[in-house]
N, C-alpha and C positions, 0 to 999 in steps of 0.2 A: 627768744627766751620768754617773752611775756606771754605769747600764745601757749607755749609749753607749760608755763606755770599755771595759767588759767585752766588748761585741760586737766592737769594733775589735781588741782583743787576741786574741780568739778567731780572728778572720780571719787574724791574722799568725802564729799558732802553726803549727809544722810538722806535717804530717799524719803520724800513726803508720803504719808499714808494716803490711800485713795479715799475720796469722800464717802462717808457712810451712806447707806441706802435709806432714803426716806420713802417708805412704801406708799404713803398717802400722796406723795408728789409724783409718783410714776404713773403715766397714763395707763388705763386698763388695756390689757393685752387683747389681741384680735380674738373675736369669738365670745367675749363677755357680753351677755344680754343687757338690754336697757334697764330691766328691773334690778339686776345685780349692780349695775353702775349707779343707780339711784340710791340703793342701800349703802354701798361703799362711800358714796359722796356724803351722805348724811352722817355716817359714822365718823369719817375722817374730818369733816368740818367740826364736829363736836370735840374730837381729840385735839385739834389745833386750838380750839377755844379754851381748853383746860391746860394749855402750855405743854402739850405733848409728853406727859409722863409715860413711862414704859417699864415693863418687866423684861429683862434680858433672857437669853436662852438658858442661862443657868438659874433662872428663877429669882433673880435679885431685882428689887424695885429701885427705880432711879427717878430723879428730877420731879419729885412731888411738890408742886408749887402752891396749890390751893385745894381745899377739901369742902365737902358737901354743905356744912352749916356755917361756913365763913361768910363774912360780909364783904370780903375783898372782891375786886373786879376780875373778870375773866379776860382773856387775851384781846377782846375787842374794846377793852377799857370802858365798858358801859354796863354790861350784864353783871349782876351780882351772883356769886356762886350758889348760895342757898335758894335764891329766887329761880335760878335756872333749873335746879333739881325739882322744885315745886312745879315748874312748868312741864317737866317730863311726866309727872303724875297727872296733872290736869289735862294736858293736850293729848295724852295717850288714851284717856278714858278709863284709866285704872285706879283713879282716886275714889270713885263711887263705891266699889266693893270694900273700901277701907273706911267708909264714912263713920262707922261706930267707934273707931279708935280715937284716943285723945289727940287733938291737934289737927286731925284730918280736915275738918271743916274750916279751920283757920287758914289752911293752904288755898282755900277758894277766895279768901278776902284780898282786897287790893293792898299791896305792901305799903307800910308807912305808919301803921298803928302798933305801938310797942307790944301790947298784949297778944294780938293775933300773930304778929311776927315771931314772937318768942315761942308761942304754941306751935306754929308751923315748923319752926326750926327744930323743936324737940321731936316732932313727928318724923322729920327727915332723918334724924339721928337714930331713932328707935326702930325704924322700919326699913328693911332692905329695899332699894329702889332699882336693882339691876334689871328686873323683869319689866318694870315701868319704862326703863331706858330703852330696852329692846323693842317694846311695843311702840314707844315714841318714834324710834327709827323707822318702823314699818309704816306708821302714819305719815311721817315725813316723806318717805320714798313712794307712797301711794300703792303699797302692796295690798292687793285685794284678797279678802278671805282669811287674813291672818287672825288667829285667836288671841286678841289682846287680853292680857291678864297680869295681875301683880305677882303671879307665881309662874316660874318657867315650866314647871311640870305640866301645866295645862296645855301649852302649845307643843310640848314634846308628845303628850298623849294624843293630841289632834293629828300630829304627823304619823304616829303609829297607827291610828285607826284608819287613816286614809290609805294605807297600804302603798303598793308600788305606784298607784295612780293618784296618790294624794297631792293636794295643792293647798297653799303655795309651797309647802314643804313636805318632804317624805323622810322617814326615819331610816338611817342606815348605820352600819357599824364603822366607827371612825378608824378602826384598825385595818379595815379592808377597802374602804372607799376613799378617794382623794378629795380633800376639801378644796373649794373654789370660792372666788369672791361672791359675796351675797349669802353664803351658807351660814349656819349657826353651829358652833361647836360647844357642847355642854358637858359638865361634870356633875356627879352626885356628891353631896356634901353632908357632913355631920352623921355619917354612918359608921358603925363599928368596924365593918370590913368592906373592902372594895367589891363591887358586884360586876363591873364592866358591862358591856353591851348585852351579853346574854342574860345576865341577871336582871337588868332593867326590862328587857323584852318579856322575860318570864313573868315578872311582877305585873307589867301592863296587861299581859294576856290573861292573868288571873283576876283582873279587875282591881288590883292593888295600886300602890304608889300615889294615891290621891293627894296625900299631904307630904310627899317626899320633898326634901329640900334639895335644890339644884341650882345651877348657875350656867347661863349661856352667854356667849360672846359672838360678835359678828366677824366673819372672815373678810378682811379687806384686801389681802394679797397673799399669794403663795409663790415661793420660789422666784422672787424678783431677781432677775439677772443671774439665775442659777445658784442662788445662795443657800438653797435647801432650808429655807426658813418660812414658817407660816406666821402671818401677822393677823392678830385679832384685836378688836376694840370692844371693851366692855364697860358698863357703868357700875358704880358702887364697888369698884375694885380699889382697895385702899382708900375708900371714900371719895373717889374721883372718877373721871373717865380716862381709862388707862389702856395703852396698847400692850399686848403680850406677844412675845416671840416664842415659838415652839419649833423644834427641829423636825425636818422632813427627811425621808430617805431618798435615794436617787430616783425612785419612781414617783415621788410626790405624795407618799402616804405619811401619816403622822408617826413620829417616833416619840411615843409618850413615855416620860420617866415613870418609874414605879410609884404608885400612890403611897402616901404616908400611911402607916399602920396607925389608925386613930386610937385603937384600943391600947396599943403599946405606948403611944405618945402621952395618953392620958393617965397611964398607970404610974408614971413617975416624972417628976420635974427634970430628972436627969436626961430623959429622952426627948425633951422639948427643944425647940430652936433656941440656941444660945451662942455666945461667942466661941465656946469650946466645942460646939456641935453644929458647925456650919452646914453640914450635909442635910440637917433637918430643916434648913431655912429656905428650901426651894419651893417657891409659890407655884411652880408648874407641876409639882407632884400631886396630881389630882386624879380622881376616878373618872377619866374621860370616857363616858359611856354612850354618848349620843352625838351623831352628826346629822343635822337636819339639812338635807340637800334642797336648794332652791329649785323650784320648777318654774321656768319662764313661761309666761302665757303663750299658748300656741305650740308648745314643744311636746305635748303628750301625743301618743299615737292615736290615730282615728279609730273609733270603735268598729268592731267587725259587724258588717250588716247582718241583720237577722235573717234566718232562712224563711223563704216565702211559705 
């Protein structure tokens, strides 16, 4: 009777949910190159340092523990948040082009003096550092030939000009090519209408887009365990280093949600994100226009010998 009772109770107990996938803790799959591994490792280490905040597949942000200008410690219990961001600027070499802006020079000073500390923290708040973060990742990973810049559009343009043989990145359509670890996925921002990949390429071909605002994030994993999810890590997302989850189709291509109509959202406060309009609060609804595919050293085809 005791055994029968235990068996019946076991059947009635609720099943425990499977442990969630921590994409950064899963070893790289077979075939991922050494450069891609180094990029992913650098991005994942920073994400852990910021207490692993993330945006889920529905575009909702979660677990934001510390932000860019705070004096609180990061997860190693030693590094200070704002000083870490200042380090992204300095160590990536992207602070020099910003030298004329207020507070930039103060970010070169040794922390500890109130005036320079406050000036530097004001600089960090006033100036987007997502491109400095990506450039820092490339320095950390030892990626040769990357165009480090405080503006994402500069390395998007470099990938476009390199063509099919471009290195270390080449520009492709995120709707057609499959993202993989080490790649960069980018969207255009602050535009009245979505342009997608074709619009971006057309502008680049005409010599435009020099000052276009954009944002890129590092692909750290794709379809882990068959979950049809793309995992990205970006800087200055909600003022921190954040992981983003996006949906993939069964072939591994991006399933991008329709971008927000910026003109419509700006026309009336009724169209903005609010408790009554949750559908407008999806942070994944962006104009995903560029996928920069990483070209591992030594993977390009050999040039065709010239005719004698």
